[in-house]
N, C-alpha and C positions, 0 to 999 in steps of 0.2 A: 503493500500499500504505500502511496505515494503523500507526504505529509502537507504538502503546500496545498492552502484553499485556494491559491490563483489559479493551480491545475484543475483541481476540481471543478471549479466554478466555469474554467475555459470548456469543461468537456460538457457541463450540463448545458452551456449555451450551445455547443455544437448539437447535442439531442435535440434542444427546444427548438433549434431551426428546422429540423426533420420533422419533428412532431407539428409542428406548425403547417408544414408542406401536407402531411396526411390529414389535417382536419381542414385545411383548405378544399383537398379533393373530396373529403367526407361532406362538406357543406354543399357541393357541386353535385356528388351523387343525391343527396336528399333532395336537390333542386330537380333534377332530372325526375327520381321517382314521384315527386307532387306533380310536377306536369303530367307524367303517363298516367296518375291515377284521374286527375282534371279530365285528361283526354278521353280515358275510358267512360268517366259519369257522361260527359258531354254527347257521346255515342249515342246514349240510350234516349237523350232528348230530342234528338234531330227528327223533323217530320214523324213525329206518332201521331198515329191517327187512330187508334185503337184497334185497327185492323191490321194481323200480324201475317205476314206472308212468309212463305217457306224460306225466299233468302233472308229475312229479316232475322229468322230464328239464327242463323249464323251470326249474324251482326252482333245480336243479344249474346251470343256465347263470345265471341270473341271481346266484347265490352267486360264482362264480368270476370274473365281470365286476366285482362289487362289491370282491372279492379283490385282484384285478389292478390295478384303478383306484387303491385306497386304497395297495396297496401302492408302485406307482410314485410316487405323491403323497408319500408319506413318505420315500422316497429323494431324491426333490427338495428337500421341507422340509428333512430332517436335515442335509444337503449346506450349508443357508445359516445356519450359527452363526456366520461371522467376515464380517464386511465386508458384509452383505447391501446395506445403503444406501451408494452411495458418490458421487451426484451430485445437484444440485440446481440446477433452470433457473429463474432469476427472467425473466420476461416481461414486455414492454410491457403495462400495463394492469393490472399488479399480482398477475397468475398466476404461482402456484407451481407447479412439479412436482417432483417426487422420481424418480429414476432408480436402479435397483438390477438385481441378478442375475436375479430372478424377477419377477413382478409380485406385487402385493399389494394385495388388496380390503377395506375395512372391513366391519363387521357389514351394513351399508346396501349394498354391493356398490359403494361410492365408491372411486376409484382412490386409494390411500396411497402406492403405488410403481409406476413404471412399468417394466416389462421393458425392459431395453436392448436388444432385437431389435425391439421394437414400432416402428412407424414414426413415433409421438410421440416416442420417444426419440433419433431420428435427428440431430436438430440439435444434441443434445448434444456430438455428436462432428464435426458439420459445420461449426457457426458459426464464424465469424470476426470479427475486428473491423473487416475489409473488408466482409463481409456477413453482420452480426449474424442475420439472418433471424426478427428480434423477439424475440431474446434480450439481456435487459440485463446480465445478470450469470450466468456460470457457475460454479457453485461445485463443487469436488471433496472429499468427505468421507473424511479418511484415518482408519482405525479400528485398532484392536486388539482382537480378538474381537468384543464388540459396544459396547464403548467408543471414543467419537469421541476420537481424540488431536490433531486440528488439521483446518483446513480451508484451502485453496489456491484463490484466486478470480482470475478473468479478467474486466475491465469491457470488455465489448464494445459498449456502447453509452452513451457517455458523457452524450451530450445527454438521454436517456430516463431517466438514472439519479434515483430520488427522494432528496433531501437527505439523506435519514436512511439511505440504503444503505451498510453499510460494505464496504470492498475489503480483502481480509487475503489472508497468505502469499506464499509465494516461488512458488509454480509447482509443481503436482502431479507434473508429467512428471521434472523434475530430481531431486525427491526420491525417486521410483520407481527411478530409474537409480542412485543411490547407495546404496540400500538392501541390505543383505546378504544373498547368496544362500545357500539350502540345498541339500537334497538333492531338490528338487521344483521343477519349472518353474512360475512365478507366472503367472495371468492379467493380462493389460492391461485389463481392461474399462473401469477408471477412467481410462486414461491414453491410450487409443486416438486416434491423431493421424488427422489429415482424410485422408493418402493412404492409411494403413491402412484406415480404414473404407471407401472405397472398393473395396477389394478385399473386404472382408467383407461387403458388400451388393451384391455385383454379382449380375446376374441368374443363377439357379441352373441352366440348361440349358447343355450342351454341357462345355466345357472352360476351366476357368479355370486359367491359368499364372500362377505368383508367381514370379519371379526377383529377387535383391537379393544381396548381400555379406552377408559374416558381421556379427551382430548388429541387422540391418535388423528383425526382429522377422516373419521370413518363418512359423516356425512357429507360433507363437502367433497371428499374425493367420490362417493358414489354420486353426486348431482353432477360434477363434471364427467363421469361417467357416462351418464343421460344426455349432456351436452355434445361429448363425444360420439356416441351412438348416433344422435340426431344427425350429426354431421358426415358419418362415414355410411350410414345404413338409412340413409332419408326416405329413399323408395319404398323400402320393406316397411319402416316404422310409421312413415306419414299416413299410412293408409290405416291404422289402428291406433296410432299415439301412444304416447307414452303417459303411465299412470304412475304418480308419485304419491305415497301414502306414509305418513305420519302420526305421531300419537295424539297430538290435541291440534287447536285452529290456532294457539300461541306458537305453537313450534312451526305450523305452515305459513304466519306471517311472518315468523324470524327467517326462514330461508327462500320467500317467494321471489326475491330480487336476484338471487345466483343464477339460476339460467337465463334470464332476461340480458343479465351483464355480460353473459357468455355467448350471447348472441342467438338465444334460442328462445321462442315463443311458443313452441309448439305443446309443453308438456301440460297436463292436467293435475295439478295438485290440491289434493284431499285428505283431510285428517280423518280417523277412523269411525268418526261418527257423521261422516258428510258421504262414505263410499256408494253408499244407496241413493239414486237419483230421486229428488224429493224430498229427502231425509235430512233435517240438519241436527245434529245433537251436540250438546258441548257438557252436558251435566253427565257426571261420573257417579254411579252406584257405592254405597258404601264396600269395601274391599270383601267382606263374606258372601253378599249378594253377588256382585262381579263375577266371582270364582263360581257360583252355582249357573248363572246366566253362561260365562264363556265354556264350560264344562261340554264335552263331547257327550253327555247325558242328555243334552237339553235337545238333539236330535229327536228321540225316541217321543219324548213330553211334545216335541211340535209337530211330530207325524200322527199321533193320536189325535192332538186337537185340530188338527188341519183335516181329518178324515173321520173324524167324531161326529157327535149329533150336534145341531146348530140348537144353541139356547133359545128356547121359545118355541122351537118347530112343530109342527101338528105332530101328534102323535098315532092320528088312524086315517086312512083314505076310505071316504066311503062314497059309491059313485052308483047310479043306475045306469047297467050297459048289460047289452046281450039280453036283455029282457028280464033281468035280475038284480037286486041289490048286491054288490059286490063290496068287500071290505079286506082290508089290510092293515093287522093293528103294528104297536110299535116293535115288537120283536121280528116280524115279517118283512117290516120298512127297513130295520136296522140290518136284516140279511141281505136285502135289495142292494143298499148301501155297500155293505161289504165285498158284495160279490162284485160290483162295480171298480171299486178301488183296491180289489185283490192283488191285481198286477202291478202296481205302482204308477196308475193313472193319476193325471193331475186334475182336481176336483172341479174346479172351473172349466176344464175343458172337456169331462166327461160329461157333461149335462145330457147330451145326445144318447149316450150310451145308458145312463141312469132313466131317460124316459123309454128308452126299449126294454131295460130289463122288468121296468116297472109294470109296464103295458103286458108283458110277458107273464109276470106272477098274477095279473089280474087275469088273464085270459084261461089259465090252469084251473079257475074258479069256476068258469062260463060250462065245461065241459064240452059234448059235442054240440054239434047244431050252427054252428058260424066259426067261418074260416078266421084265423089270426090273422090275415090282412083286412077282411071285413071287419072284425073286433079292433082293429089298430086304428083304421079310417074311423071309425065311432067314437071311441074313446079320445083321440087325440084331438076333437073338435070340441069338445063339450066344456065350457066355460069352468066347470067345478074342478075337472083335472088339470087344466092350464093354470087355475090359480092355486092348488095345491103343489103343482110342480114349482110354483115361483117361490113358494114359501119355504117347502121343502129341501128344495137344491138351487137355491139361491145363489148369484158370485158372490163370491166372499173376496174381502183385501186383506194383506197380511194383518194391517193394524187392527181391522176388526175381529180376526182370531186371537190376536195377543192380548186385547182387550177383554177377551172371556176369562182369561188366566186370573185375571184380578180377583174372581169369584173365588174363594179357597175350595170350595167343594169341587167344583169345575176344575180346578187344578188338580187337584186331590184324584180325581178319575182319569186324568191324562198322565199324572207324573206315578200312578200305582206303581208298586214294584222299583221305581227308576229312582226317586228324592226320598229322602226320610221325612216323618213328619215336620220337624223341626225347618227342613230347608223349605216346603212347601209354605209353610207359614211367613218366613223370611221373603219368598219369592212373590207372594200375592200380595204381601204390605206393600213393595216396592212398586206397586202401580195404582195403591189407592191413593188417592188425594194428590196425585201429581199432574203436571200440565206437561205436555211432550213427554220426547220417548228419552233415553239417557244414551250414552254413546254404548253401552253394552247390550242395548234394545236392538241396536241396529243391524247387527248380524243375526239376531232371531228374525227380524223383519225380513231380511232377505233369503232365512232359508225356508220362510212360510210363503215367500214369494216364489220361490222353486218348487213347493210342494202343491200349491195352489192354481199355479200357471194362469197364462192370460186367456180368457173365452175364445172361443175359434172366430178369426176375423170371418165376414160374411164375405161371400163371393164376389170378386169384382164386377160392378154393373159394366155395362158397354158405353164407353164414352165417345167424344167426338175424335178422339185419335184412333179408333179402334176401326180398322178397316180389315173386313173379311177374315176375323180373328188374329189379325196382325198388328202388334202394339207399335206404331210411329215412333210413339214419343214416350220415353220414362223417363223417371226421375228418382232422384236418392230414396226419396220416402217409397217408392214401390220395390226398393231393393233392402228396406230395414231388416228383412230376416235372412233370407239365404242369398240373396243375389239373385234368385231367378223367379222370373214371373208367375203368378199363378201358385206357389207353392205358400201354404199359411202358417206352417209351421215355424215358431220361433226357434230361432236358433241364435244365441249371442256369443259370438265369438270372442268379444272384449278386445283388450288391447296390444299392441304389438310387444311392449315391453313394460314392466310392472318394477318399478323399484320400491322397497319396503324398506322403512327407517325404524330405529329401535323395535326389530323384530323378535328380538328375546322377551317381549310383554305380550305377544299376540297370544289370544287365547284359542283354544281349537275351533270354537264356531267364528273369530276372528278369519283364521286361516281358509275357514271353508268359503266365506264369503268372498276374500281376494282371490281364491282358486279358480271361482266362476267367473271372473273377471280377465284371468291368464291363460286362459285352456291353450291357445294358440303361442303365448307369449315367450320371450326371454324374459329373463329375471335378474335384477341385483338386490341382493338381500342384505343388509347390515343390522349387526347385534352384538350384543356382548354379554355372554351367558354370566358374568359375576355381576351385572345390573339387573337381572331378571325379576320383574314383580309377579310371574306366574308360577304357584307353587310347584305344580305337575311338571317337570320338563319333561319327561319323556311322552307325555300324553299331547303336549303341545307339539315335539317334534314329529310325533305320527301324523298329527293333522297337516302339519307342513309338507311331509312326505308327501303324503295324498294330493295335497293342492298341487306340488309341483310334479308330479307323475315321475316316470322314468326318463327325464332329462338328464343330461351329462350336467355335472357340476364340478367347477373349478374353486377351491378356497384359497383366500389372500387373508394374511394376519398381520395388521400393522401394530408395530411394538415400540413405537415412540411420542411419546406425549409433549406435544407442543403447546397445550394449554395451561398446565399447572407449572408454577415453580417448583423446582423440587421438594422446598420445606413444605409447601400444600399438600402434594401429592403424598409424601412420608406419611403425613397423619392418616389420608384416605385408603392407604396402602395397607398400613396397621390394623384399621377398623375391619376390612374385608379379609384379610389374612385369616382373623380371629374366627371367623364363619366358614370361609374355605381355602385351606391354607394349601391346597395345590393349586389355585388359580394362577394361570400366566398372567402377570401383570405389566404394565408397559414401563419404560424408563423416560423420566421426565429430564429435557436437556438443559433446561434452565435454572440457575440459580439467581436468588433476589437479596438473600441475607435477613429476608421478613418471615419471620416464623408466625404461625398462626396464634392468634390470641385465643384466650379462654376467660370467659368473665363469668363469676357466680353471683347469681341475684336472686333475692327472695320474691315472693310472690308479688306485694307491693312495691319492689323496687325494679321489676321487671322491665314496664313500660319506659321508664325514664334510661334504665340500662339500653335497650335496645335503640329509642333513637338517638342517644350521646354515641353509640357505636356508628349509626347511618351518619349523622353530622361529622363525625371525624375522617370517615372515610370518602364522604363527599369533598373535603377538604385535601386529599392525598391521591384522589384517581379523578380523571379525565373524563371516562366515560360511565358505566352504570353501576350500581349499588342494587343487588338483588338481596330481598329479604326471604329468608325460604323458612316456613313454619309448617307447625303439623295442620292437619286437614281442618281440624276444629279450632284452630286459633286464628284462621285467615281474616274472620270480621274484625275481630279487637286489634289486629294486628295493622290491618288498614287505618284505622282510627288512630293509632299511635304515630303513623308517618304520614298522616293527612296535612300536617303543618309544612311537610316540603314539598306539597304540590304547586304550588308557585315558585318556590325559592330553586328547586331541581328539574323543573320540567318533567322530562318522561327519563328521568335519571334512577328514580327509584322503583322498584318493581317488587311488587309481594307477590310470591306464588307459593305453592305446595312441591313436597319432594317429589311426586309422582308428575305434576306439571312442569316441573325443571327439566326435567329429561330432554337432552339435546343443547340446551340453552347454555351460554357462557355471559358471565358479566365480568368486569374488573373488579370487584370487592362483591364479598358476601357476607350477611350476618345470617347464621343459621341460629333461629330461636328455640329453644328445648331440643336439642338434639337426641335425646334420651326417650321423648316422646315421638318423634319421627320415627326411632329403629323399634318403638314398641307397637306402632299402628298395625302393623300385619305380622303374620310369621316371616315374611320376607323382609321385615323393615331395616334390618341392618344394610342389605344391600341398596334398599333407599337411600339410608343415610350414606353409604359410599356415593352415590350418584349425587347428593346435594354436597359434599364435601369436595367433590371436583369440578365444582362449577367456577370457579375463580380462578382469574389469570394473575390477580397480584396480591390481592390482600383478602384474608380470612379472619373473620371473628365469630365464636359461638358464643351465646346467651343463654344459661339455664339456669334452674333453681334445682337440678341434678346433676353432680358430678361424679356420678357413678360411672358411666360410661366410659369416661375418661380414666378415672382411676383405676378402673379393669386393664385398659389400655398400657398404664405405665406400670404395672404389676406384672403383666404379661413381657413387656421390655427388660423389666428387672431381671425375671427370671432367665429368659435369654440370654442376656447379659453376662448373668453369673453361670450359667451353662456354658457359655462359650469360653 
């Protein structure tokens, strides 16, 4: 590294001149795309009389293509207002290439910037001093907006370096690690490390499993992988799209800007409470109830509920037909229903079969003298029969069936031999007196939707574009099911790629829900077993394996903790090692000299102790302060920190242990760590998560220091044994 600030400033000025050239070209590209969009829209306004001729369809189609392409292009370009150019490669022979978030060419179509996902850019992440791969110097440009504020160099091949080559900076990675955190996840595209790059550029087919401890960058690496696949596999993936699933709306808001910053707007981001279309849930059930709802046992309960009697349905069918009064009692009606559904038929799609079987059961009581065809025609036209069927075999919705289970007796019937009495009580109570659905209800709704099915679509009627049975014009709506005209069997093939984060927490029922959306997909699955909040790991893994089928799998493990200082992670490591002594833990690469602080306070002093800690941390960090509390203390803690609202803006965030998963803050105040550890059978794992959210400072406040005393005793025993 050269000490002279004048040399560093000269290098910054040189890079700024190039970056200015790139942004000028970007502005020209935006202007061009805007003009194309306007031209496309104007085509639809010219000489429109309301009478569409055959040649007009071609013009309208061309207009739609123009507008769509221009809008997509503008979305990509508009996202590149900050840090577009972040890398430079000086190759042997004097060739220089710049690397950025998207590719940019000049007016003569010569590359000004190479897209970071392009093969030519891979060496930016893969080259090392041991294997420079033709790279003499790798430079990272640090920017604020469109202004270059620093450069950080790695000299990879000193022997090939020309005499006038300057090497400046202290390392881009460490600069990024110590930067203040805000309310959004930042991409790491400029500082991707070699182990992370191998994951990002792994082959697309099959399943890519990414494991690693806290702070190893699993989430952001997975998002970069999604952007990479959208770039390299665009034709395959664009048809079905990418689904990104995370644990909570807060988490999805935290990561939502990463993909657009990397040049991609094609992914669908949904929390677990939003996976089912038309349902938005962010309320979570208490842990014992969530475990019951998520268990694989719920499959049997829901199947019985979907195939069983409807509350309030008629118990007898009485009908005059065939010259006599006929009837079917409750037992006979139940037998008809069982017969219709015994082969796994979806209830809403089986109405026609139910009618046929019902008529057959009535015909058996007539005896001779009337053929089945005559009897069938007679019965089906009778208002009494139609009215009965409408009540007895009505079209059901998943929400309707789930609502029946709030009745304890109805639920007990569906859960007989599957759930215990106490579990039935807890489950039924969870649906009484609440509005909307919980996150744990959403996979149950999806399971019921699969069991019930959609009613058969009516046969298509002849329309003005149908000539002698040949469909001249089709739309995407016509192909919503199988892509073949006239086939009304629903067939949801789902997404082309599914990315699941915090996968270690998914319940078996949630895995079934996601599996339906990725039947033909490639997958990226991110998780850390040590952070799992699901108690039965084997049950969840079995459900995951069923959802993934027999796809090929490749596994990557990230072993470097870039988030936490070593001082903070050492404490978290002690906590999880006490419960899972054999779990592999990452290595924290950064030391700050700031040990975690532990403050003991009585009940009465706790509010002041928390607010004092928050105030002190706001003074020493530039970014966010997370206040992580037991589930039952959220409301009171919000009151304690309310005075910081105007003063700190969005810098103070109150959340729970489970809700904090995947998030990070500059500083963290953990309120009552012992209570967090005692909230559930896996509460120690949750505390491990909580203690690894801070990048710079960590303070714990509690009335019970027993959790810490036990760690210290354990450390003393280990030291004496050593």
